[in-house]
C-alpha positions as CSV (number, residue, x, y, z in Angstrom):
1,X,0.0,0.0,0.0
2,X,1.3,3.4,-1.0
3,X,-1.7,5.5,0.2
4,X,-4.9,5.1,2.1
5,X,-8.0,7.3,1.5
6,X,-11.0,7.2,3.9
7,X,-14.4,8.6,3.0
8,X,-18.0,8.0,2.0
9,X,-19.1,6.7,-1.4
10,X,-21.8,8.3,-3.5
11,X,-23.1,7.5,-6.9
12,X,-23.4,10.9,-8.6
13,X,-26.2,11.6,-11.1
14,X,-25.1,14.9,-12.7
15,X,-27.4,16.7,-15.2
16,X,-27.8,19.9,-17.1
17,X,-31.2,21.4,-17.1
18,X,-32.8,24.9,-17.0
19,X,-34.7,24.3,-13.8
20,X,-36.0,21.7,-11.4
21,X,-39.6,20.7,-12.1
22,X,-42.2,21.1,-9.3
23,X,-45.5,19.6,-8.5
24,X,-46.7,17.5,-11.5
25,X,-44.3,19.1,-14.0
26,X,-41.9,17.0,-16.1
27,X,-38.9,18.0,-18.2
28,X,-36.0,16.4,-20.1
29,X,-32.4,17.3,-19.1
30,X,-30.1,18.5,-21.8
31,X,-27.5,15.9,-20.9
32,X,-26.4,13.8,-17.9
33,X,-23.6,11.7,-16.4
34,X,-23.5,8.9,-13.8
35,X,-20.2,8.4,-11.9
36,X,-18.6,7.7,-8.5
37,X,-18.8,10.5,-6.0
38,X,-17.8,11.5,-2.5
39,X,-14.9,13.8,-1.4
40,X,-12.1,11.3,-0.5
41,X,-13.5,8.8,-3.0
42,X,-13.1,11.2,-5.9
43,X,-9.7,12.2,-4.6
44,X,-8.7,8.5,-4.6
45,X,-9.9,8.0,-8.2
46,X,-7.9,11.1,-9.2
47,X,-4.8,9.7,-7.7
48,X,-5.4,6.4,-9.4
49,X,-6.0,8.0,-12.8
50,X,-2.7,9.9,-12.5
51,X,-0.8,6.7,-11.9
52,X,-0.7,5.8,-8.2
53,X,-3.3,3.3,-7.1
54,X,-4.4,3.8,-3.5
55,X,-6.5,1.8,-1.2
56,X,-9.9,3.2,-0.3
57,X,-11.8,2.6,3.0
58,X,-15.3,3.5,2.2
59,X,-19.0,2.8,2.7
60,X,-20.3,0.0,0.5
61,X,-23.8,-1.7,0.3
62,X,-24.8,-5.0,-1.1
63,X,-27.1,-3.6,-3.7
64,X,-26.9,-2.9,-7.4
65,X,-25.4,0.6,-6.9
66,X,-22.8,-1.0,-4.6
67,X,-22.0,-3.5,-7.4
68,X,-21.7,-0.6,-9.9
69,X,-19.2,1.1,-7.6
70,X,-17.2,-2.1,-7.2
71,X,-16.9,-2.2,-11.0
72,X,-15.8,1.4,-11.1
73,X,-13.1,0.9,-8.5
74,X,-11.9,-2.2,-10.2
75,X,-11.6,-0.4,-13.6
76,X,-9.3,2.2,-11.9
77,X,-7.3,-0.3,-9.9
78,X,-8.5,1.2,-6.6
79,X,-8.4,-1.5,-3.9
80,X,-11.5,-1.3,-1.7
81,X,-11.6,-1.7,2.1
82,X,-15.4,-1.8,2.4
83,X,-17.4,-0.7,5.4
84,X,-20.9,-2.0,5.2
85,X,-24.0,0.1,5.0
86,X,-27.6,-1.0,4.2
87,X,-28.1,1.3,1.2
88,X,-25.8,3.0,-1.3
89,X,-25.8,6.8,-1.1
90,X,-26.8,9.0,-4.1
91,X,-26.1,12.6,-5.1
92,X,-28.2,14.5,-7.7
93,X,-26.1,17.3,-8.9
94,X,-27.3,20.2,-11.1
95,X,-24.4,22.5,-12.3
96,X,-25.4,25.9,-13.6
97,X,-23.5,29.2,-14.2
98,X,-20.4,28.1,-12.4
99,X,-22.3,26.8,-9.3
100,X,-24.0,23.5,-8.5
101,X,-27.0,22.5,-6.5
102,X,-26.9,19.1,-4.8
103,X,-29.5,16.8,-3.3
104,X,-27.9,14.0,-1.3
105,X,-29.5,10.7,-0.2
106,X,-27.1,9.3,2.3
107,X,-26.7,6.2,4.5
108,X,-23.9,6.8,6.9
109,X,-25.0,4.2,9.5
110,X,-22.0,1.9,9.4
111,X,-23.0,-1.7,10.3
112,X,-19.5,-2.7,11.4
113,X,-16.5,-1.1,13.2
114,X,-13.6,0.5,11.4
115,X,-11.6,-2.3,9.7
116,X,-8.1,-3.0,10.9
117,X,-5.7,-2.2,8.1
118,X,-2.0,-3.1,7.8
119,X,-0.3,0.2,7.1
120,X,3.1,-1.3,6.1
121,X,4.4,0.5,3.1
122,X,1.9,3.3,3.4
123,X,3.4,6.8,2.8
124,X,0.3,9.0,3.0
125,X,-3.3,9.0,4.1
126,X,-6.1,11.4,3.0
127,X,-9.5,11.7,4.6
128,X,-12.6,13.9,4.4
129,X,-14.0,13.6,7.9
130,X,-16.6,11.1,7.0
131,X,-16.3,7.9,9.0
132,X,-15.2,10.0,12.0
133,X,-14.2,7.0,14.1
134,X,-12.0,5.5,11.4
135,X,-10.5,8.9,10.5
136,X,-9.4,9.5,14.0
137,X,-8.0,6.0,14.5
138,X,-5.9,6.1,11.4
139,X,-4.8,9.8,11.6
140,X,-3.5,9.0,15.1
141,X,-1.8,5.8,14.0
142,X,-0.2,7.4,10.9
143,X,1.1,10.3,13.0
144,X,2.8,7.8,15.3
145,X,4.3,6.0,12.3
146,X,5.5,9.2,10.6
147,X,3.1,8.7,7.7
148,X,1.9,12.0,6.1
149,X,-1.7,12.8,7.0
150,X,-4.0,15.0,4.8
151,X,-7.5,16.3,5.5
152,X,-10.1,17.7,3.2
153,X,-12.0,20.0,5.6
154,X,-15.1,20.7,3.6
155,X,-17.1,21.2,6.8
156,X,-16.7,20.7,10.5
157,X,-18.0,17.2,11.3
158,X,-18.4,15.2,14.4
159,X,-14.8,15.1,15.6
160,X,-13.0,17.3,13.1
161,X,-11.5,19.6,15.6
162,X,-10.1,16.6,17.5
163,X,-8.8,15.2,14.2
164,X,-6.8,18.3,13.4
165,X,-4.3,17.4,16.1
166,X,-3.0,14.6,13.9
167,X,-3.1,16.2,10.5
168,X,0.0,17.4,8.6
169,X,-1.7,18.9,5.6
170,X,-5.1,20.6,6.4
171,X,-6.8,22.1,3.4
172,X,-10.3,23.4,4.3
173,X,-13.1,25.3,2.6
174,X,-14.5,28.8,3.1
175,X,-17.5,27.2,4.8
176,X,-15.1,25.6,7.3
177,X,-13.8,29.1,8.0
178,X,-17.3,30.5,8.4
179,X,-18.2,27.7,10.9
180,X,-15.1,28.6,12.9
181,X,-16.1,32.3,12.7
182,X,-12.6,33.1,11.4
183,X,-11.2,34.7,8.3
184,X,-9.2,32.5,5.9
185,X,-6.0,34.1,7.2
186,X,-7.0,33.5,10.8
187,X,-8.0,29.9,9.9
188,X,-4.5,29.2,8.5
189,X,-3.1,30.3,11.9
190,X,-5.6,28.2,13.7
191,X,-4.7,25.1,11.7
192,X,-1.0,25.6,12.4
193,X,-1.8,26.0,16.1
194,X,-3.6,22.7,16.0
195,X,-0.5,21.0,14.5
196,X,-0.7,21.4,10.7
197,X,2.6,21.7,8.9
198,X,0.8,22.9,5.7
199,X,-2.5,24.8,5.9
200,X,-4.7,25.9,3.1
201,X,-8.2,27.4,2.4
202,X,-9.8,26.7,-1.0
203,X,-11.6,29.8,-2.3
204,X,-13.4,28.4,-5.4
205,X,-12.9,30.6,-8.4
206,X,-10.5,32.8,-6.4
207,X,-8.0,29.9,-5.9
208,X,-6.2,29.0,-2.7
209,X,-4.6,30.7,0.2
210,X,-2.0,28.6,2.0
211,X,1.0,28.7,4.3
212,X,3.7,26.6,5.9
213,X,4.1,26.6,9.6
214,X,6.2,29.7,10.6
215,X,5.9,31.4,7.2
216,X,3.7,34.0,5.7
217,X,0.6,33.1,3.7
218,X,0.7,32.7,-0.1
219,X,-2.1,33.2,-2.6
220,X,-2.4,30.8,-5.6
221,X,-5.0,32.3,-7.9
222,X,-7.2,29.9,-9.9
223,X,-6.3,29.5,-13.6
224,X,-8.5,31.8,-15.8
225,X,-10.6,29.2,-17.5
226,X,-13.1,31.1,-19.7
227,X,-16.6,31.2,-18.2
228,X,-18.1,29.6,-21.3
229,X,-15.9,26.6,-20.8
230,X,-16.9,26.0,-17.2
231,X,-19.3,23.0,-17.3
232,X,-19.3,21.5,-13.9
233,X,-17.5,22.7,-10.8
234,X,-18.7,19.8,-8.6
235,X,-15.8,17.7,-7.6
236,X,-13.2,20.3,-8.5
237,X,-11.9,20.5,-4.9
238,X,-11.8,16.7,-4.6
239,X,-9.7,16.5,-7.7
240,X,-7.5,19.2,-6.2
241,X,-6.9,17.0,-3.1
242,X,-6.3,13.9,-5.1
243,X,-3.9,15.6,-7.4
244,X,-1.7,17.1,-4.6
245,X,-1.7,13.6,-3.0
246,X,-0.4,12.1,-6.2
247,X,2.2,14.9,-6.6
248,X,3.4,14.3,-3.1
249,X,3.6,10.6,-3.5
250,X,5.3,10.9,-6.8
251,X,7.9,13.4,-5.6
252,X,7.8,14.1,-1.9
253,X,11.0,16.2,-2.1
254,X,9.2,18.9,-4.1
255,X,7.9,22.0,-2.3
256,X,4.2,22.4,-1.5
257,X,3.9,25.3,-4.0
258,X,4.7,22.8,-6.7
259,X,2.2,20.2,-5.4
260,X,-0.6,22.8,-5.2
261,X,0.2,24.3,-8.6
262,X,0.0,20.9,-10.1
263,X,-3.3,20.3,-8.4
264,X,-4.6,23.7,-9.5
265,X,-4.2,22.6,-13.2
266,X,-5.9,19.3,-12.4
267,X,-9.0,21.2,-11.1
268,X,-8.9,23.6,-14.1
269,X,-9.2,20.6,-16.4
270,X,-12.0,19.1,-14.3
271,X,-14.4,22.0,-14.3
272,X,-14.5,21.8,-18.1
273,X,-16.2,18.4,-18.1
274,X,-19.5,17.0,-16.8
275,X,-19.4,14.5,-14.0
276,X,-16.6,13.2,-11.9
277,X,-15.3,10.5,-14.1
278,X,-15.0,12.7,-17.2
279,X,-13.4,15.4,-15.0
280,X,-10.4,13.2,-13.9
281,X,-7.3,14.4,-15.8
282,X,-4.3,12.4,-17.0
283,X,-0.8,13.7,-16.7
284,X,-1.0,14.8,-20.4
285,X,-4.2,16.7,-19.7
286,X,-2.6,18.6,-16.8
287,X,0.5,19.4,-18.9
288,X,-1.8,20.8,-21.7
289,X,-3.7,23.0,-19.2
290,X,-0.5,24.4,-17.8
291,X,0.8,25.1,-21.3
292,X,-2.4,26.7,-22.4
293,X,-2.4,29.2,-19.5
294,X,1.3,30.0,-19.8
295,X,2.3,28.4,-16.5
296,X,6.0,27.8,-16.1
297,X,6.4,24.1,-15.4
298,X,9.4,23.5,-13.1
299,X,11.7,20.6,-14.1
């Protein structure tokens, strides 16, 4: 095992439509996509698409959607560590004008305890705060073993603030900052106080603000993808996390500006496609994005 990802599985149904029907109305969407979903899940698939196949501890049901997800994971070489739930979870995603509305149908009632996983050979772990018990167990264990720990802090969940004590790379959302009642800059300081070596706040179309412990904050603007080419922003942050995980695993000696810059280009590719699967870039796709926007690629 090179890397472990921990999160919640969704099957995403993403569609383009002018509006949502109400009452007895019916309408036909312009187009749609069905793919895997979930924060750490999409990050794991991103890492696999780029060339490093992780293991994924995630919710899995014995139903036809669960079987679909098993097939998806197998096609990407993602080894599953299943945690049983009664029903698969669904997301209905409607992108429009650079934003996205989501309806989630979720079963997070895990029917068994967190699996015991042998971490021999593991070099990094990434989690999204779902499966709070497993996240805390493995973040603590990895910290003790010197394995790099990464958190996608989309929101403050059950034990997120306890989890921060064991996280090396904490990259959180603007919503996370709002829940803390802190500015992005103050949130960076807070994350370092809790133990993060690298802290970041994703700002959507405005990019990323990040810092290393003991250093000033840096701003990494989003690449200027023309608005007309922005199809679906859902999953862009998850792709960002998966891409910096790949970059770190591929070359841990590079600095975090390089890892985040690589991940920025991966997200810029993703928002130009509908659904998570179509949004996953290859290394060639990322190189093309960087060349198109005149980004100097360090050797």
